[in-house]
C-alpha positions in Angstrom: 52.5 7.7 -66.3 55.2 9.4 -64.3 52.7 11.9 -62.9 50.5 9.2 -61.4 53.5 7.3 -60.1 54.8 10.5 -58.4 51.4 11.3 -56.9 51.0 7.8 -55.4 54.7 7.3 -54.3 55.7 10.8 -53.3 53.0 13.5 -53.0 50.3 11.6 -51.1 52.8 10.1 -48.5 54.4 13.5 -48.0 50.9 15.1 -47.5 49.9 12.4 -45.0 53.2 12.6 -43.1 52.7 16.4 -42.7 49.2 16.0 -41.1 49.1 17.0 -37.4 48.0 13.7 -36.0 48.9 13.4 -32.4 50.7 10.4 -30.8 48.4 10.2 -27.8 44.7 10.7 -27.0 45.4 13.9 -25.0 47.3 15.3 -28.0 44.0 15.8 -29.8 43.0 18.4 -27.2 46.2 20.4 -27.7 45.7 20.8 -31.5 45.4 24.4 -32.7 42.6 25.7 -34.9 44.9 25.6 -37.9 45.8 22.0 -37.1 42.1 21.1 -37.1 41.6 22.9 -40.4 44.4 20.8 -41.9 42.6 17.6 -40.9 39.3 18.6 -42.6 40.2 17.7 -46.2 41.4 14.1 -45.5 38.5 13.6 -43.1 36.0 14.7 -45.8 37.8 12.5 -48.4 37.6 9.4 -46.1 34.0 10.2 -45.2 33.0 10.6 -48.9 34.8 7.4 -50.0 33.1 5.5 -47.1 29.6 6.9 -48.0 30.0 6.1 -51.7 31.2 2.6 -50.8 28.3 2.1 -48.4 25.8 3.2 -51.1 27.4 0.9 -53.6 27.1 -2.1 -51.3 23.6 -1.2 -50.3 22.5 -1.0 -54.0 24.2 -4.3 -54.8 22.4 -6.0 -52.0 19.0 -4.5 -53.0 19.6 -5.5 -56.6 19.7 -9.1 -55.6 16.4 -8.8 -53.7 13.1 -9.2 -55.5 10.7 -8.2 -52.6 11.4 -4.7 -51.3 8.0 -4.0 -49.7 5.7 -6.9 -49.0 5.7 -8.3 -45.4 9.4 -8.0 -44.8 8.9 -9.1 -41.2 8.2 -12.7 -42.4 10.9 -15.2 -43.4 8.8 -16.3 -46.4 5.7 -14.7 -47.9 3.1 -17.3 -48.8 -0.5 -16.5 -49.9 -3.4 -19.0 -50.5 -6.3 -18.1 -52.8 -9.1 -20.5 -53.1 -10.1 -21.1 -56.7 -13.7 -20.9 -55.6 -13.2 -17.3 -54.7 -12.3 -16.4 -58.3 -15.3 -15.6 -60.2 -13.9 -15.3 -63.8 -10.2 -14.4 -63.5 -7.6 -12.9 -61.2 -4.3 -11.3 -62.0 -1.6 -12.2 -59.5 1.5 -10.0 -59.0 4.9 -11.4 -59.9 7.0 -8.2 -59.6 6.5 -7.6 -55.9 5.6 -4.0 -56.5 1.8 -4.2 -56.1 0.1 -2.2 -53.3 -2.8 -4.7 -53.5 -0.7 -7.8 -52.9 -1.1 -10.6 -54.0 -3.2 -9.1 -56.7 -1.7 -7.2 -59.6 -2.3 -3.4 -59.7 -0.2 -2.7 -62.8 2.9 -1.6 -60.8 5.0 -3.9 -63.1 4.7 -1.3 -65.8 6.8 1.3 -64.1 9.1 -1.5 -62.8 9.6 -2.7 -66.3 10.5 0.8 -67.5 13.0 1.4 -64.7 14.7 -2.0 -65.0 14.2 -3.0 -68.6 12.4 -6.1 -67.4 9.4 -7.8 -69.0 7.6 -9.1 -66.0 3.8 -9.3 -66.0 1.1 -10.8 -63.8 0.0 -14.4 -63.5 -3.6 -14.6 -64.7 -5.7 -17.3 -63.2 -9.0 -18.1 -65.0 -11.9 -20.0 -63.6 -12.9 -22.5 -66.3 -16.5 -22.2 -67.1 -18.6 -25.3 -66.6 -19.9 -26.7 -69.9 
């Protein structure tokens, strides 16, 4: 535990205090090549942490969304299908992955494998007249 405490309390502050960060805007233009090289590792570390944080937030936001593809320019996707247009049956997509929206094209199969989900289509049957 001493090692971690020493790194956080002593080593990192000493490293940061030794960086050639100028006090004024004009000071950046007076830095030598060696000073710029000294600023590369902390810049890469900050950039890497920022990128990983951004990707994590982006994935978290996408995980909450169901529809990633279909008519994203609309506030709400609504489709109407007249029952008279269905001859025997129609499979309607519920996973939002179909390329033939609103009809199911089987895209839920790969979605289920990727996400361990169990979603399938809604099958609408036209009751035969008796």
